[in-house]
C-alpha positions in Angstrom: -6.1 -5.3 -27.8 -4.6 -5.6 -24.3 -3.3 -3.2 -21.6 -1.7 -3.7 -18.5 -1.4 -2.8 -15.0 1.0 -3.4 -12.0 -0.5 -5.2 -9.0 1.0 -7.2 -6.2 1.5 -10.1 -4.3 0.6 -13.7 -5.9 3.0 -16.7 -5.1 3.4 -19.0 -8.2 4.1 -22.3 -6.0 2.7 -21.8 -2.5 -1.2 -21.3 -1.4 -2.5 -18.1 -2.0 -3.9 -16.4 1.2 -7.7 -15.7 0.3 -9.2 -13.3 2.5 -12.4 -14.7 3.4 -14.2 -14.1 6.8 -13.4 -17.0 8.7 -16.7 -19.6 9.1 -18.3 -20.0 12.5 -17.6 -23.5 13.7 -19.6 -25.1 16.7 -17.4 -25.0 19.7 -16.3 -28.6 20.9 -13.6 -30.0 23.1 -11.0 -31.8 21.6 -8.5 -33.9 23.4 -7.2 -36.7 21.1 -5.4 -36.3 17.6 -8.2 -38.3 16.1 -10.7 -35.7 17.4 -8.0 -32.8 15.9 -8.0 -34.8 12.5 -11.8 -35.0 12.4 -12.2 -31.2 13.0 -9.7 -30.4 10.5 -11.3 -32.5 7.9 -14.8 -31.0 8.8 -13.1 -27.6 8.3 -11.7 -28.5 5.0 -15.2 -29.9 4.1 -17.0 -26.9 4.8 -14.2 -24.9 2.8 -14.9 -27.1 -0.1 -18.5 -26.4 0.1 -17.8 -22.7 0.5 -15.5 -22.8 -2.6 -17.8 -24.8 -4.7 -20.6 -21.9 -3.8 -18.3 -19.3 -4.4 -17.0 -20.4 -7.6 -20.1 -21.3 -8.9 -21.6 -18.3 -8.2 -18.8 -16.5 -10.0 -19.2 -18.8 -12.9 -22.9 -18.5 -13.1 -22.6 -14.7 -12.8 -19.8 -14.7 -15.8 -21.4 -17.4 -18.0 -18.2 -18.8 -18.5 -15.5 -20.7 -16.8 -13.3 -18.8 -14.7 -10.6 -21.0 -14.0 -9.6 -24.6 -13.7 -6.3 -24.0 -11.9 -7.7 -22.6 -8.7 -9.3 -24.1 -5.3 -9.9 -22.8 -1.8 -8.3 -25.0 1.2 -6.8 -24.3 4.5 -3.4 -23.4 5.2 -1.1 -21.4 8.0 -2.6 -18.0 6.7 -6.3 -19.3 7.3 -8.6 -20.0 4.3 -6.2 -19.8 1.3 -6.4 -19.9 -2.6 -4.4 -22.9 -3.8 -3.0 -23.6 -7.3 -4.0 -27.0 -8.6 -0.8 -27.3 -10.9 2.4 -25.3 -10.9 2.2 -21.6 -12.0 5.0 -19.9 -13.7 5.9 -16.4 -13.9 3.9 -14.9 -16.7 1.2 -17.5 -16.4 -2.7 -16.5 -16.6 -4.3 -17.9 -13.5 -7.8 -16.4 -13.7 -10.1 -14.7 -16.5 -12.9 -12.6 -15.5 -15.3 -10.9 -17.7 -16.2 -7.3 -17.5 -19.8 -8.0 -16.9 -18.7 -9.8 -13.4 -16.7 -6.8 -12.3 -18.3 -4.2 -10.0 -17.5 -0.7 -11.3 -17.8 2.8 -10.4 -19.6 4.0 -13.1 -22.7 2.2 -11.1 -22.3 5.3 -8.6 -26.1 6.5 -8.1 -26.4 9.5 -10.3 -29.5 10.9 -8.1 -27.0 11.4 -5.4 -24.4 13.5 -7.4 -26.4 16.8 -6.6 -26.0 16.4 -2.7 -22.3 15.7 -2.7 -20.7 18.6 -0.6 -17.8 18.5 -3.4 -16.5 15.8 -5.8 -14.9 12.5 -4.5 -12.4 10.2 -5.8 -13.2 6.9 -7.6 -12.3 4.6 -4.7 -15.0 6.7 -2.6 -17.5 6.0 -5.4 -16.8 2.6 -5.5 -17.2 2.3 -1.7 -20.7 3.9 -2.1 -21.3 1.2 -4.6 -20.5 -1.6 -2.3 -22.5 0.1 0.8 -25.5 0.0 -1.3 -24.9 -3.6 -2.3 -24.4 -4.3 1.1 -27.5 -2.9 1.9 -29.5 -4.9 -0.4 -28.3 -8.1 1.9 -29.3 -11.4 0.1 -31.2 -9.6 -2.5 -27.9 -8.4 -4.0 -26.6 -10.1 -7.1 -23.3 -9.7 -5.2 -24.2 -11.2 -1.9 -22.1 -14.3 -2.3 -19.1 -12.5 -2.9 -19.8 -9.6 -0.3 -20.4 -12.3 2.5 -16.7 -13.3 2.1 -15.3 -10.1 2.2 -12.9 -9.6 5.3 -14.8 -8.3 8.2 -13.5 -4.9 9.9 -11.7 -6.7 12.6 -10.3 -9.0 10.1 -8.4 -6.1 8.3 -5.0 -4.9 9.6 -4.6 -1.8 7.7 -3.2 0.8 10.0 -5.8 2.9 9.8 -8.1 0.2 11.8 -5.2 0.4 14.4 -6.0 1.9 18.0 -3.8 4.6 19.3 -1.9 2.2 21.6 -1.3 0.0 18.6 -0.1 2.9 16.5 2.2 4.1 19.1 4.1 0.8 18.4 5.3 2.6 15.3 5.4 6.2 16.3 9.0 6.2 14.8 7.9 5.1 11.2 7.0 7.5 8.7 3.8 5.0 8.5 2.7 6.8 11.8 1.8 10.1 10.5 0.8 8.7 6.9 -1.7 6.7 8.8 -3.4 9.9 10.2 -3.1 11.8 7.0 -5.0 8.6 5.1 -7.4 8.9 7.7 -8.1 12.7 7.5 -8.4 12.3 3.8 -11.1 9.3 4.3 -12.8 11.5 6.7 -12.9 14.6 4.3 -14.3 12.1 1.5 -17.1 10.7 3.9 -17.8 14.6 4.9 -18.8 15.3 1.5 -20.8 12.0 0.8 -22.5 12.0 4.0 -25.4 14.5 3.2 -26.1 12.4 -0.2 -25.9 9.2 2.0 -28.3 10.6 4.8 -30.8 11.7 1.8 -31.3 8.1 0.9 -31.6 5.9 3.7 -33.5 3.2 1.6 -30.3 2.7 -0.6 -27.7 3.0 2.2 -29.1 2.8 5.4 -27.5 4.4 8.5 -23.9 4.8 7.2 -21.4 5.8 9.7 -17.8 6.8 9.2 -16.5 3.5 10.5 -18.7 1.8 7.9 -17.7 3.9 5.2 -14.0 3.6 6.2 -14.2 -0.4 6.2 -15.7 -0.1 2.6 -12.9 2.3 1.6 -10.4 0.0 2.6 -11.6 -2.9 1.2 -12.0 -1.1 -2.3 -8.8 0.8 -2.0 -6.4 -2.5 -0.6 -8.2 -4.8 -2.7 -8.3 -2.8 -6.0 -4.8 -2.1 -5.8 -3.8 -5.7 -5.3 -6.3 -6.8 -8.2 -9.9 -6.5 -7.2 -13.4 -7.5 -8.8 -14.3 -3.7 -8.3 -12.9 -2.1 -11.3 -13.8 1.9 -12.0 -15.6 2.0 -15.5 -12.6 4.8 -16.3 -10.2 1.9 -16.1 -12.2 -0.4 -18.3 -12.5 2.1 -21.0 -8.9 3.6 -20.6 -6.9 1.4 -18.4 -5.9 4.4 -16.2 -6.0 3.8 -12.5 -6.9 0.3 -11.3 -9.3 1.0 -8.6 -11.4 -2.1 -8.4 -13.0 -6.1 -6.4 -12.9 -10.0 -7.0 -9.5 -10.3 -8.0 -8.7 -9.4 -4.3 -9.2 -12.9 -3.2 -5.7 -13.7 -4.9 -3.3 -11.1 -3.4 -2.6 -11.0 0.3 0.9 -12.7 0.2 3.4 -10.1 -0.7 6.3 -11.9 -2.3 5.3 -11.7 -5.5 3.0 -9.5 -7.6 0.7 -9.9 -10.5 0.1 -8.1 -13.8 -3.7 -7.5 -14.7 -4.3 -7.4 -18.4 -7.5 -6.1 -20.0 -8.4 -8.0 -23.4 -10.5 -5.4 -24.9 -11.7 -7.7 -27.8 -12.8 -10.5 -25.5 -14.1 -8.0 -22.7 -12.0 -10.0 -20.0 -9.3 -9.0 -17.7 -6.7 -11.4 -16.9 -4.3 -12.0 -13.7 -1.0 -13.1 -14.6 1.9 -14.2 -12.0 4.8 -11.7 -11.7 7.1 -10.7 -8.7 6.5 -7.2 -7.2 8.3 -4.5 -5.2 6.3 -3.1 -2.3 7.9 -2.1 0.9 6.3 -3.4 4.3 5.4 0.3 4.7 3.1 0.1 1.8 1.8 -3.4 2.7 0.9 -2.4 6.1 -0.6 1.2 5.3 -2.6 0.1 2.3 -3.3 -3.9 2.5 -2.9 -4.8 5.9 -0.1 -7.2 6.1 3.7 -7.5 6.3 6.7 -9.8 5.6 9.3 -10.9 8.0 12.1 -9.8 5.5 11.1 -7.5 2.9 13.8 -7.0 0.0 11.8 -4.1 -1.2 11.6 -2.1 2.1 12.2 1.6 2.0 12.0 4.7 4.1 10.3 8.0 3.4 12.0 10.9 4.6 11.2 14.9 4.6 14.0 17.6 4.4 13.5 21.4 4.7 16.1 24.2 5.1 16.1 25.7 8.7 13.9 28.8 8.9 16.6 30.7 10.5 18.8 30.3 7.6 19.1 33.9 6.1 19.2 32.1 2.7 15.9 30.2 3.6 13.7 31.6 0.7 16.3 31.9 -1.9 17.1 28.2 -1.5 13.5 27.4 -1.3 12.8 29.1 -4.8 16.0 27.4 -6.3 15.1 24.2 -5.4 11.3 24.7 -6.6 12.6 26.1 -9.9 14.8 22.7 -10.4 11.9 20.5 -9.5 13.1 18.9 -6.7 10.5 16.6 -5.1 7.6 18.5 -2.9 5.0 17.3 -0.7 1.3 18.1 -0.5 -0.1 17.8 3.0 -3.5 16.4 4.0 -5.3 19.4 3.2 -4.1 19.7 -0.2 -1.6 22.6 0.2 1.9 22.5 -0.9 4.6 22.3 2.0 8.0 23.7 1.7 9.3 20.5 2.7 10.4 17.8 -0.1 10.2 14.2 0.2 12.6 11.5 -0.5 12.5 7.4 -0.3 15.7 5.6 0.9 16.3 2.2 -0.1 18.6 -0.3 1.4 22.4 0.6 0.1 23.9 -2.7 -0.6 27.5 -1.8 0.0 29.3 1.0 2.0 32.1 1.3 -1.0 29.9 1.9 -3.9 28.1 4.8 -5.5 25.3 4.8 -2.6 22.7 3.4 -5.0 19.7 3.8 -2.4 20.2 7.1 -1.6 18.6 9.4 -4.1 20.9 11.5 -5.8 18.4 14.3 -5.8 18.4 14.0 -1.9 22.2 14.5 -1.8 21.8 17.4 -4.2 19.3 18.9 -2.0 21.7 18.7 0.9 24.4 20.3 -1.1 22.0 23.4 -1.7 20.9 23.6 1.8 24.6 23.4 3.0 25.8 26.6 0.8 26.4 29.6 3.1 26.4 32.2 0.5 24.8 33.6 -2.8 27.9 33.0 -4.8 27.9 29.5 -3.7 24.3 29.3 -4.9 25.0 30.9 -8.0 28.0 28.7 -8.8 25.3 25.7 -8.5 23.0 27.3 -10.7 25.8 28.2 -13.5 27.1 24.3 -13.2 23.9 23.1 -13.7 23.1 25.5 -16.8 26.6 24.1 -18.1 25.8 20.4 -17.9 22.6 18.6 -17.9 20.4 21.3 -16.2 20.2 19.1 -12.7 21.0 21.3 -9.7 24.0 20.1 -7.3 24.6 16.8 -8.9 28.3 16.9 -9.0 30.6 16.3 -5.9 31.4 20.1 -4.7 34.8 21.2 -5.2 34.8 22.3 -1.7 35.8 19.1 0.2 34.5 20.5 3.5 31.2 21.8 2.0 30.7 18.4 0.4 31.2 16.6 3.9 29.2 19.0 5.4 26.2 18.2 3.2 26.4 14.5 3.6 27.0 14.8 7.6 23.5 16.9 7.3 21.9 13.4 6.0 23.4 11.5 8.7 22.1 14.0 11.3 18.7 12.9 9.8 19.2 9.3 9.9 20.7 9.0 13.4 17.8 10.0 15.3 15.5 7.9 13.2 17.7 5.0 13.9 17.8 5.7 17.5 14.0 5.8 17.5 13.5 2.4 15.7 15.8 0.6 17.7 14.5 1.8 20.9 10.9 0.7 19.9 11.9 -2.4 18.5 13.7 -3.0 22.0 10.2 -2.2 23.9 8.4 -4.5 21.2 10.9 -7.4 21.8 10.8 -7.1 25.5 7.3 -8.6 25.7 6.5 -12.0 25.3 2.8 -11.4 24.5 1.8 -12.1 20.8 -0.5 -10.1 18.6 -0.7 -10.1 14.8 -0.1 -6.2 14.7 2.8 -6.3 17.1 4.8 -8.5 14.9 3.4 -6.4 11.8 5.2 -3.5 13.9 8.3 -5.3 14.3 8.3 -6.4 10.8 7.9 -2.8 9.6 10.4 -1.4 12.1 13.0 -3.8 11.3 12.8 -3.4 7.7 13.3 0.5 7.8 16.2 0.1 10.6 18.0 -1.9 8.0 17.6 0.8 5.2 18.4 3.6 7.6 21.7 1.5 9.0 22.6 0.7 5.3 22.6 4.5 4.2 24.1 5.5 7.4 27.3 3.1 6.8 27.3 4.6 3.3 27.4 7.8 4.5 29.9 7.7 7.0 32.3 5.9 4.6 31.7 8.4 2.2 32.6 11.3 4.6 35.7 9.5 5.8 37.0 8.5 2.3 36.2 11.4 0.1 39.2 12.8 -1.9 
């Protein structure tokens, strides 16, 4: 019986980035093309040896052939996974038995009593990884672990410096990064007494060590990973797993992970994905120069000085409009919405959520009578609040101009940030990622702004 879970970023006809730690090569002076060719050949030879070592280890651990379609080589991405033949959408490129997958059910039960509070599956799997790392060459996963990216090779925004984060201050990813770091700190605080109680198992684990392990598990398991929680194997719920991670650092396509319960294997299938640069950068540490799935998250709230504030808030809550939970786990009065690129200024505004437009119609109301009229209208139709164009043309325009007032400052901030980034000739990977992120979000915001402007000018 097969179950599926969507994951990301496998390219069906180009080399697949293989996030291995870059090997250390002896330094030498190369001044001729022949020398350069010799160095390239030497590097390829070393990669081939490492490929054989890793795949041999994997097949030995699994007891079966893993794949005859894949090999490791060099590409513009660095060390990459190559397909030995054309792979079509829907093809299976890898089969990994359950017995090879590191799972969160290996979380040491003896440390449970020392937890300050319960922690999530990703944190539990990070602890398993830390324990295996402590074993060094004595670990059955030593070959695999030695090939995982080092902290300085990971570009998830939680690893960015304060100065680097300033590059994306205008993006929602800036605040999301701090929220994610705060959550990881909270998880580590719960685990720390337990980890310190068993130094022989974990060694001296610092916050940065746990954050690295957490990022490896969370980014790799969402993309596809050889670390999979026991609950996933049994119920195919949340995918939180770690060897499939070697397949997925490209981003222009995605994969489906299928679980074959009868044969106790997981299969990686090629399919296209829909992840924004915001998600790619925050969770996985890479971006695309042009991402058709870019989006922008915004937060809306009624002004506190609005005399109808509490009534509007209750009305919106009763109709289940999107709410957000802050990093401390408390409900916020704000609502969160995701904006996507609006393809046409004259269309229906697909890309701007109907729930967001409805939210603004509620916020624009100035009397109890208007709010009651919206409630009655919802009850008489499909139950959804403020989904129809307001009969008062001026009020409808005001509601949509409220949205414009949110987007215009964001556009100005993105534009200013990009000008600063583009004024420098100094190249860095993270600077380029920041530019990719901001350009994509700016494109989305400008498309939404253009549609709203046209709507307000032409509404009947």
